[in-house]
N, C-alpha and C positions, 0 to 999 in steps of 0.2 A: 634477492633470491628471485631466479627465473623460473617461472612455471608457464605450461603451455596457455593458460589463460593470460599470463603478462605479454606474451608474446602477439598473441591476437588481437589484444586490446588497442583498438584505434585511440589517435591522441586526443586527450580531452573528454573520453568516453565517461569516465567517472563523475566529471563535474557535469556535462551534459544532463547525465541520467538523475545524478543528486538534484538538480536545480530543476529539472523538469518535473521530477516526482513531487518536491517540495510544492511545485504550483498546483499539481494534482490534488496533495491532500488540503491544500488551502482552498478549493472548491467548497469543501464539507462546511465552510462557515457560512454559505447561502443554503444550507440543508437543515431544514427543522427536524429534529430527533424526536420521534413520540415514543411515550413508554411501550408502544407494542415494538417499534423498532428495537429498543433496548432489550424487551425480552426476547424477542427473535435473535439477537444476536448472543445473548447470553446462553440460550439454548445450543448455540454452535461451539462454544468452549469446553475444554476440559474442566472436570469438577473443580478442581483447585483454582482454575482461574478463573473460572464463574463465580465461586464464591468470594474471592477477592473484587472483581468488578462490580457484583451486585452489593459488596457492603460500601463499596464508595458511591455508586449510585449514577444515574444517567449524566448529570451535570459533569461529574469527572470524567464519564467515557468519552464525552466528546472530545477531550485531548488526547485519547488513544488511537494512534495512527490504524489499528486493525478495525476499530469501531468506525472511524471516519471513510474508510475504505468500503465498509461494509455498508454505510448509508448511502455512498455514492453509486456503488455499484447496484445495490437495490434499487436506485433510480435509474438505471442504465447508463452510468458513467463508468465506463471499463476503464482501468488503470493501463490495460494492454493497447486499448484504442487511442487514449490520451498521448502515449508516449508514440505510437505509431505515427501520429498526426503530428508530432513535434521534434522527433530525431531523426537522424540521416539512417536510411536504411542499413548501414554499417554498424553503427552504435545500437540501433535497435536490435540487430542480430546477435550483437555481444551482449547486450540485456538479457535477450530470451534464452541464450546459452548459459548463463550462469545458473549455478546449482541453486536449488532451493534450500533455505536454511535449516530444514530437516532431512536433508540428503547426505 
């Protein structure tokens, strides 16, 4: 199936994006997550997700990509900046043009 997205995708873009994103989230291993971080993150979630995450606790949240990104971005480490420093301009532009998951 060819879509406009398929036609504009640079060769190897998905692999480059996936691997670089993996490296970004891996950086969260070096971040100490406090109960205050957890509480602040919980407050950003819809009620059902918040209740589920809260019941599982802070230790479990450390494996959730949304929480990892929250921790990193709260400390000034932007996913966009991380990708921009590591991806080619063409692949970065492709990534930036992808629709958000809720669009």
